[in-house]
VOPAKE-958109 format. One record per residue (C-alpha): residue in one letter; x, y, z. Coordinates in steps of 0.25 Angstrom, whole numbers, plus 2048, in hexadecimal, padded with zeros to 3 digits. Example, Ala and Ser with C-alpha at 12.3 -4.5 7.8 and 13.67 -1.06 7.14 Angstrom:
! VOPAKE-958109
type;xx;yy;zz
A;831;7EE;81F
S;837;7FC;81D
! end
This chain:
! VOPAKE-958109
type;xx;yy;zz
M;B6F;6BE;3AA
K;B6A;6B3;3B3
I;B6A;6A9;3A7
I;B78;6AE;3A2
K;B7D;6AA;3B0
K;B76;69D;3B0
I;B7C;69A;3A3
A;B8A;69E;3A7
I;B89;695;3B3
L;B84;68A;3AB
F;B90;68B;3A1
A;B9A;68C;3AD
L;B94;67F;3B3
S;B95;678;3A5
I;BA3;67C;3A3
S;BA6;678;3B2
F;B9F;66B;3AF
I;BA8;668;3A3
L;BB5;66C;3AB
F;BB0;663;3B6
F;BAF;657;3AD
Q;BBD;65A;3A7
T;BC3;65B;3B5
K;BCB;64F;3B8
V;BCA;650;3C7
D;BBD;650;3CF
A;BC0;652;3DE
A;BB2;64E;3E1
S;BB3;641;3DB
G;BC1;63F;3E0
K;BC7;63C;3D2
L;BD6;63B;3D0
Y;BDD;642;3C5
L;BEB;641;3C0
N;BEF;64E;3BA
N;BFC;648;3B5
L;C02;63A;3B6
D;C11;63A;3B2
F;C19;62D;3B0
E;C28;62C;3AF
V;C2D;61F;3AC
Q;C3C;61A;3AB
I;C3E;60C;3A4
N;C4A;605;3AA
S;C54;5FC;3A4
D;C4F;5F0;3AC
G;C41;5F1;3A6
S;C3B;5F8;3B2
M;C34;605;3B2
D;C34;611;3BC
V;C27;619;3BC
T;C24;626;3C2
E;C16;62B;3C2
I;C12;63A;3C6
W;C03;63B;3CA
D;BFE;649;3CA
I;BF0;646;3CF
N;BE4;64D;3D5
I;BDF;645;3E0
S;BD1;646;3E7
N;BCB;63D;3F2
T;BD5;632;3F1
N;BDD;62B;3FB
T;BE6;622;3F2
L;BEC;622;3E4
Y;BF1;616;3DD
K;BF6;60F;3D1
T;BF7;601;3CD
F;BFF;5F7;3C4
R;BF9;5EA;3BF
M;C04;5E0;3C2
D;C08;5D7;3B6
S;C16;5D1;3B5
T;C15;5D0;3A6
K;C15;5E0;3A6
F;C1E;5E3;3B1
L;C24;5DD;3BE
G;C20;5E7;3C9
I;C20;5F5;3CF
Y;C2B;5F9;3D8
D;C31;605;3DF
V;C24;60D;3E1
T;C24;61B;3E7
V;C19;625;3E8
E;C1C;634;3EA
D;C13;640;3ED
I;C19;64B;3E5
T;C0E;655;3E6
N;C13;664;3E5
G;C21;65F;3E2
Q;C23;659;3EF
E;C28;64A;3EF
K;C22;641;3FA
Y;C24;632;3FA
L;C18;62A;3FE
T;C1A;61F;408
N;C18;610;403
T;C0E;609;40C
Q;C12;5FB;407
T;C04;5F7;409
W;BF9;5F8;400
K;BEC;600;405
N;BE0;605;3FD
H;BE2;612;404
L;BF0;617;406
D;BF4;622;410
K;BF8;62F;40A
D;C07;630;406
T;C08;620;406
Y;C09;617;3FA
Y;C08;608;3F7
A;C0F;601;3EB
G;C0D;5F2;3E9
I;C04;5E7;3E5
R;BF6;5E9;3E8
D;BF1;5DC;3E3
Y;BF7;5D1;3DB
Q;BF5;5D9;3CE
T;BF6;5E7;3D2
Y;C02;5F0;3D6
E;BFE;5FD;3DD
I;C04;60A;3E0
S;BFB;612;3E9
W;BFD;61E;3F2
G;BF5;626;3FC
V;BF1;635;3F9
G;BE8;638;405
L;BDE;640;3FD
D;BD1;639;402
N;BC9;645;403
S;BD0;650;3FB
R;BD7;653;3EE
Q;BE5;657;3EA
T;BEE;657;3DE
R;BFA;64E;3E1
K;C07;649;3DA
Y;C0C;63B;3DC
K;C19;634;3D7
I;C18;625;3D6
S;C25;61D;3D2
Y;C26;60E;3CF
K;C2E;604;3C8
V;C28;5FA;3BE
A;C31;5ED;3BD
E;C33;5E8;3AF
A;C29;5F2;3A9
I;C30;5F0;39B
S;C2F;5E4;392
K;C3B;5E0;389
H;C3A;5DA;37C
A;C43;5D6;370
D;C42;5E4;369
Y;C3C;5EE;373
A;C3A;5F0;382
Q;C2C;5F4;385
L;C25;5FD;390
Y;C16;5FA;390
W;C0F;601;39C
Q;C02;606;3A0
F;C05;613;3A7
I;BF6;614;3AA
G;BED;608;3AB
S;BDF;607;3A7
D;BDA;607;3B5
F;BE1;614;3B9
E;BD6;61D;3C0
I;BDB;62B;3BF
D;BDA;635;3B3
I;BE6;63C;3AF
G;BE9;649;3A9
K;BF7;647;3A3
I;BFF;63B;3A2
R;C0E;63C;39F
G;C19;631;39E
T;C27;630;39C
I;C2E;623;39A
Y;C3D;622;39A
L;C45;616;394
P;C51;610;39A
R;C5A;617;390
N;C5A;61E;383
A;C56;617;376
N;C5E;619;369
T;C52;620;362
K;C44;624;366
E;C3F;61A;35C
D;C44;60F;365
I;C39;613;36F
K;C2B;610;36B
V;C1F;614;373
W;C10;613;374
G;C05;618;37D
H;BF8;613;380
T;BEC;61A;386
Q;BDD;618;384
D;BDA;627;381
L;BE5;628;377
N;BE9;635;37D
G;BF8;633;380
T;C06;635;379
I;C13;62D;37B
Y;C20;630;374
V;C2F;62C;375
T;C35;63A;379
D;C44;636;37B
L;C4D;62A;379
N;C49;625;387
K;C3C;62C;38A
I;C2D;629;387
E;C22;633;38A
F;C13;632;38A
N;C08;63B;38E
L;BF9;63A;38F
N;BEE;644;393
N;BE0;643;399
F;BE1;634;39E
N;BD3;630;3A2
S;BD3;623;3AB
G;BCA;618;3AA
G;BCF;60C;3A2
K;BDA;613;39B
Y;BE9;612;39B
V;BF6;618;397
E;C00;60E;391
I;C0E;610;38C
R;C16;606;383
A;C24;608;37F
L;C2F;600;378
F;C3D;603;379
P;C4B;5FC;377
T;C4D;5EF;37E
D;C5B;5F2;383
M;C56;5FD;38C
V;C50;5F3;396
S;C54;5E5;39C
V;C47;5DD;3A0
I;C47;5D0;3A8
Y;C39;5CB;3A6
R;C31;5D3;39C
K;C38;5D0;38F
S;C37;5C8;383
N;C3F;5C5;376
E;C34;5C9;36D
N;C33;5D6;365
I;C28;5DF;369
L;C28;5EB;360
G;C1F;5E5;355
Q;C15;5E0;35F
V;C15;5EE;366
I;C14;5F5;359
G;C08;5EC;354
E;C01;5EE;361
E;C03;5FD;362
T;BFF;5FF;353
V;BF2;5F8;356
W;BEF;601;362
A;BF4;60D;35B
N;BEA;60B;350
E;BDF;608;35A
A;BE3;615;361
N;BE3;61D;354
Q;BD5;617;350
R;BD0;61B;35E
R;BD5;629;35C
Q;BCF;62A;34F
N;BC2;625;354
Q;BC3;62F;360
I;BC5;63A;356
M;BBA;636;34D
L;BB1;635;359
Q;BB5;643;35E
N;BB3;649;350
T;BA5;642;34F
I;BA1;647;35C
T;BA6;655;359
I;B9F;656;34C
I;B92;651;353
V;B94;65C;35E
L;B96;666;354
I;B8A;662;34C
V;B81;662;358
S;B87;66F;35D
I;B84;676;34F
I;B75;671;350
V;B74;676;35E
Y;B7B;684;35A
I;B70;685;34F
F;B65;682;359
I;B6A;68C;364
I;B6D;697;35A
K;B5F;696;354
S;B5A;696;362
I;B61;6A2;365
I;B5C;6A9;359
K;B4E;6A5;35C
D;B4F;6A9;36A
I;B55;6B7;367
K;B4A;6B9;35D
Y;B3F;6B5;367
L;B46;6BE;372
K;B45;6CA;369
S;B36;6C7;367
K;B34;6C7;376
P;B34;6D5;37C
K;B3A;6D7;389
V;B2F;6D9;393
N;B31;6E3;39E
Q;B2C;6DD;3AC
P;B23;6E5;3B4
Q;B2A;6EB;3C1
E;B29;6E2;3CD
L;B20;6E7;3D9
K;B27;6E9;3E6
Y;B1C;6E5;3EE
F;B0D;6E0;3EC
R;B04;6DF;3F9
D;AF9;6D6;3F4
I;AF7;6C8;3EE
P;AF7;6CB;3DF
N;AEC;6C0;3DC
E;AE4;6BA;3E7
K;AE1;6AE;3DF
T;AEF;6AA;3DC
T;AF4;69D;3E2
P;B01;69C;3E8
A;B06;694;3DD
Q;B01;69E;3D2
A;B07;6A9;3DB
L;B15;6A3;3DB
A;B15;6A1;3CC
I;B10;6AF;3C9
Y;B1B;6B4;3D3
N;B26;6AC;3CC
K;B21;6B1;3BE
K;B25;6A4;3B9
I;B1D;697;3B4
K;B25;68B;3B9
P;B23;67F;3C1
F;B24;683;3D0
S;B30;67E;3D8
A;B2E;674;3E4
I;B30;680;3EE
E;B26;688;3E6
I;B1C;67D;3E6
G;B1E;67C;3F5
N;B1C;68B;3F7
I;B0F;68A;3EE
F;B0A;67E;3F7
S;B0C;685;404
A;B06;693;3FF
T;AFA;68B;3F9
L;AF7;685;406
L;AF7;692;40D
D;AEE;697;402
L;AE5;68B;404
N;AE4;68F;413
L;AE0;69D;410
K;AD5;698;407
K;AD0;68E;412
I;AD3;682;40A
I;ADD;67D;414
E;AE1;681;422
F;AEE;680;42A
E;AEE;67B;439
E;AF9;67B;442
I;AF7;66E;44A
N;B04;66E;452
Q;B0A;67C;454
K;B17;676;45B
R;B1B;66D;44F
K;B15;676;445
I;B0C;66C;43F
I;B02;672;435
K;AF6;66B;42F
I;AEF;66E;422
K;AE0;66C;422
L;AD8;66B;415
L;ACB;673;417
K;AC5;670;409
E;AC3;662;403
T;AC7;668;3F5
A;ACD;675;3F0
D;AC3;677;3E5
E;AC0;685;3EA
L;ACF;689;3E6
E;AD0;690;3D9
E;ADE;68D;3D6
K;AE2;67E;3D3
D;AF1;680;3D8
E;AEB;682;3E6
K;AE1;676;3E4
M;AED;66D;3E0
I;AF4;671;3ED
F;AE7;66E;3F5
D;AE5;661;3EF
F;AF3;65D;3F2
V;AF2;660;400
K;AE4;659;401
K;AEB;64C;3FB
A;AF6;64E;406
C;AEB;64F;411
G;AE4;642;40D
K;AD7;640;414
E;ADA;648;420
N;AD9;656;418
E;AE4;65B;421
I;AF4;659;422
T;AFF;65F;42A
M;B09;667;422
K;B14;65D;425
D;B0C;652;41F
L;B09;65A;413
E;B18;65D;411
N;B1A;64E;412
Y;B0F;64B;408
I;B16;655;3FE
D;B24;64E;401
S;B1E;640;3FE
H;B16;643;3F2
S;B1F;648;3E8
S;B17;645;3DC
K;B0B;64C;3E1
V;B13;658;3E4
E;B19;658;3D6
E;B0B;657;3D0
L;B06;662;3D9
K;B11;66B;3D5
K;B0F;668;3C6
S;B00;66B;3C7
I;B03;679;3CE
D;B0D;67C;3C4
S;B04;679;3B8
Y;AF8;680;3BE
V;AFF;68D;3C2
E;B05;68E;3B4
D;AF7;68D;3AE
K;AF1;696;3B8
L;AFB;6A1;3B4
Y;AF8;6A0;3A5
Q;AE9;6A0;3A9
E;AEA;6AD;3B1
E;AF3;6B3;3A6
L;AFE;6B5;3AF
A;B07;6AD;3A6
N;B08;6AA;397
K;B09;69B;393
E;B0F;69E;385
E;B1A;6A6;38B
K;B1C;69B;396
Q;B1E;691;38A
K;B28;69A;384
Y;B2F;69C;391
D;B30;68D;393
K;B35;68B;385
V;B41;695;388
S;B44;68F;395
K;B44;681;38F
K;B4E;686;385
I;B57;68C;390
S;B57;67E;397
T;B5B;677;38A
Y;B67;681;389
I;B6B;67F;397
G;B6B;670;394
V;B74;672;388
L;B7D;67A;391
M;B7D;670;39B
S;B7F;664;391
A;B8B;66B;38A
P;B95;667;394
L;B90;659;395
V;B91;658;385
L;BA0;65D;387
I;BA2;652;391
L;B9C;647;388
L;BA5;64C;37D
T;BB2;64C;385
V;BB7;643;37A
I;BB7;64E;370
L;BB8;65A;379
N;BBE;663;36E
Y;BBD;672;36C
I;BB2;670;361
V;BA9;669;36A
I;BAB;672;375
I;BA9;67F;36C
A;B9C;678;366
I;B96;675;374
G;B9B;683;379
L;B93;68A;36E
I;B87;683;372
Y;B89;688;380
I;B8A;696;37B
L;B7E;696;371
S;B76;68F;37C
I;B79;69A;386
I;B76;6A5;37C
D;B68;69F;379
I;B66;69E;388
I;B68;6AD;38A
V;B5F;6B0;37F
I;B54;6A6;384
N;B55;6AC;392
L;B53;6BA;38C
L;B47;6B5;385
K;B42;6AE;391
S;B42;6BB;399
R;B39;6C1;38F
I;B2E;6B6;390
N;B24;6BA;39A
V;B1C;6AE;39E
F;B14;6B6;3A8
T;B0A;6C0;3A2
K;B0A;6CF;3A6
K;AFF;6CB;3AF
G;B07;6C0;3B5
I;B13;6C9;3B7
D;B0B;6D4;3BE
E;B06;6CA;3C8
S;B13;6C4;3CA
I;B18;6D2;3CE
L;B0D;6D3;3D8
W;B11;6C5;3DE
R;B1F;6CA;3DF
G;B1B;6D7;3E5
L;B13;6CF;3F0
K;B1F;6C6;3F3
H;B27;6D3;3F5
Y;B1D;6D8;3FE
M;B1B;6CC;406
E;B2B;6CB;408
D;B2C;6DA;40C
F;B1F;6DE;412
S;B24;6DF;421
L;B2E;6E9;41C
L;B24;6F2;415
N;B1F;6FA;421
E;B11;6FB;41B
K;B05;701;422
E;AFC;6F5;41E
V;B01;6E7;41F
P;AF8;6DD;419
Q;AF0;6D6;423
I;AF5;6C8;428
V;AE9;6C1;421
L;AEF;6C6;414
W;AFC;6C0;418
E;AF6;6B2;417
K;AF4;6B4;408
F;B01;6BB;407
L;B08;6AF;40E
V;B02;6A5;404
F;B0A;6AC;3F9
A;B16;6AF;401
T;B17;6A0;403
V;B16;69D;3F4
L;B21;6A7;3F2
G;B2A;6A2;3FC
I;B2A;6AE;406
A;B20;6A9;410
N;B2B;6A9;41B
K;B2F;6B7;418
V;B21;6BC;418
L;B1E;6B5;426
K;B2A;6BC;42C
Q;B25;6C9;427
L;B17;6C6;42D
K;B1D;6C5;43A
I;B23;6D3;439
V;B16;6D9;435
Y;B0E;6D1;43E
P;B16;6CF;44B
N;B0B;6C7;451
I;B08;6BE;445
D;B09;6B1;44D
E;AFD;6B6;456
I;AF5;6BB;44A
T;AF7;6AE;442
N;AF2;6A5;44D
I;AE5;6A9;448
N;ADF;69F;43F
T;ADE;6A8;434
Y;AED;6A9;433
S;AF1;69C;438
Y;AF8;698;42B
I;B01;6A4;42C
N;B05;69F;43A
I;B07;691;434
V;B10;696;429
M;B17;69F;432
H;B1B;694;43C
T;B1D;688;433
N;B25;685;426
F;B19;685;41E
T;B1E;68D;413
S;B2A;684;410
S;B26;676;414
F;B1E;673;408
S;B29;679;3FF
H;B33;66F;405
S;B29;664;403
F;B26;667;3F5
S;B35;668;3F2
R;B38;65B;3F8
S;B2D;654;3F1
M;B2F;65A;3E3
S;B3E;657;3E4
R;B3B;648;3E6
T;B32;648;3DA
Y;B3C;64E;3D1
S;B47;645;3D6
S;B3F;638;3D4
S;B3B;63B;3C6
I;B47;63D;3C2
G;BF7;60E;3B5
M;BFF;607;3B7
G;C05;5FA;3B5
G;C0E;5F3;3AC
G;C0B;5EE;39E
F;C00;5F0;394
S;BF5;5E9;39C
A;BFA;5EC;3AA
G;BF5;5FB;3AB
G;BF2;5FE;3B9
G;BE9;609;3C0
G;BEA;614;3C9
G;BE0;61D;3D1
R;BDC;620;3DF
R;BD6;61A;3EC
R;BCD;622;3F5
R;BC8;620;403
S;BBB;619;404
A;BB5;625;40B
A;BB8;62D;3FE
G;BB1;623;3F5
G;BBE;61C;3EF
R;BC1;60E;3EE
! end
């Protein structure tokens, strides 16, 4: 059930990741997003144009919104009669014109005018520097001589959104009204230009043009409308010529239409090619996973379910006097795997206690008030030790001592902190030796361990597949069709099925032999006993000298502090007893952070080892931009 829960969580996280990628508004990054941008345009008989824009916008961490027009007298003659309204929730609220340009405007104020010699700006304060909200604004303005008049047709050529517009848009809708009705719809000719080729434009009435576009992604893109209509609808003073324009326009639009159609064909070919590749790769993966499932099921049937022996409630003796702390921890865990930083720290602390009992080292409290403990080496070498893992730790401490053959506990912690490579070398040596020792003592089976590692690696591979599928979908957003989604979804489903089968198989692989399992049960019983012995009301409580040995293994199992508290209950005068030299180290452990300090040092040291190795304007080329300005404190410009 645990693995199924993990898979469900992983699947949910993956789906969330996809949805997060597709979401247009990210409050953490302060991204703006226009849900809808509506244009209503009235072309007037004098060649001017009244424009109303409705911005339905999600705003986050933003002080000021703006839109710009690049000034060009060959495209239009100016912007006039600007008003800005906040119409959120259907309530109309006119913003106040400040008459003065500022980078950051106060809330409910706006500026409309020349920002520099080539830019006209409309900007307004929204007052959402450190918050988010959905607002609706109505911006109205008049463009003087937006229409050019020629011998055969009048022309509107306008970038409603320029290439430097900064905000993504969900839907763009526009309605353009002519000064009066044409005789027929055929007298009105329209074209729309946008880089993603995802818009439509139609003449919907004798005096009306409508255009629509979905999913506009900003960044060097634009939305541009071109329309020709009868010349007698407008009277233009400056922007006029006596030449016919229809032939030139048809020629340009034909070239652009052919290019656009070719781009569409290329996109369709690319989408089809990638779809075919995805399907081929998916089929290969299906075959591989299905074969793997069949093989794993057959192997699962051949592995009988092993009934685990019943756990002991309590065990009152040390299962094997020769077992070192590192070996005891591995047997207790009933797993052969690299020790964690915390576990290595506990092994180190416990082994020092054991070396003290074996008269290889000793502890001395040299400053009771400041709790300064000195570790002294009583032997030049640890050759008399039978187990190499304890020798490794002795040699490590000896190197830390240098020529003095003694070191304070604080200096030893600092040595561990500053010698990451030596710490990592010690850890790997202990990992390797303990594993070999378990095989040698027939507590574990090497062949079964190899099988266990193989299925574990297989599960990791599947987890990688499950994690990479959302990334693949993101990379293939250009062709995110149902075929691709279903193909990758089937990989998900088959991978999950095989993971479930593999985990059932994994549960039947016994890396530990019966001997190893039996000894693990004894160590677990001892741990339970050490945790609860003060509650047992036994007639015979182990002598305190035995607790010196118990405390070694309590330290490696991470329960030393709990055991020490219980010792105080069973032996109320333990502070007096442990002042005797025989029990001095119990006193030291009881009154210092001995059992945790080395764990912290090893964690810090090993973490360093791993981290170090590893728009809007007039005319064809006069499109402007729009976006937001944030306070400097919020990271904006």
